[in-house]
N, C-alpha and C positions, 0 to 999 in steps of 0.2 A: 676807728674809721668814721669819717664825717658823712653827711647826707648828700654828698656831691653826686653828680650823674655818673652812671656806669659807662665804661668804655668797652666797645665790642671790636675785636680785631680778627682778621682772617690772614693767616701767615704774617702776622706782625703789622699789617696795614689796617688803620682804622676804617671801619665800615659802619653802616647804619644797623645792620642785623645779619645774623647767620641762622638759618633754619635747616635742620637735618631730619629727614624722614628715613627711619631704619626699622628693620624687622627685629623684634625681640627674640624670636626663635626662628630658625630657618624653616621654610615650608618643605615638608616631606609629603609623600603621596597621601592624598585625602585630607591632610591637615589644612586648616585655614591659617594663613599667615597673620601674625599679630604685629601690628605696626605701632611704633612709638615716635614721638616728635620731640626734638630738642630745639627750643627757640630761645636764643641768647637774650633777646630784648624782653621777653616775658618771664625769664627765670627769676624766681623770688629770692634766691640766695643772695646774701650780702657779700659783695666783692667790689673791688675797684675796677679790674679789667678781666675780661674773658677773652682768651686767644684760641682760635680753632685752626688746626693745621692738618693737612693730609701728609702723613709720614709712613712710607712703605705700605704695609697692609692694614694700617689703622688710621682713624681720624682721632686726633688728640684734642681734648678740650681742657684747657688749663685755666683755673680760677685763681687770680692773684689778689691777695689782700692789699699788697703794695707792689706794683710792678717794678718801680725804680730800684727797690732793694731785693727783687726777685723773691718776695715773700709769697710762696704758693700755699693756697688753702687746700686744694686737691686737684687731681688730674683724672679725667675719664678717658677711656679708650673704647672706640667703637670699631669693630672689624669692618673693613671696607666691603667685604662680600655681603654684609647685611644691609648696606646703605642703598636706599631706593632713589633718593634725590637730595641734592644740596642746593639751597638757594642762598645767594650772597647779595644782600641789598646794599648797593654802594651809597656813599654820602651824597 
């Protein structure tokens, strides 16, 4: 993979950035909710394209080594019931 700029997509459409704020563990009585943030633009992982989609009960984050050949590095799933907020920054 070359040092070209990474592409960020939301449902297959190129955007400037996608940020997701979500709970690492659900809050139960008396517990403090622990929040985590996924920020596509700040992600240090080496990839060509990252595509974020909301599918049924999950948010899927797919990292592509080469999107044109569907070469997937890995895929993450975040249950939607843990998501606090999604920011999509358009181009």
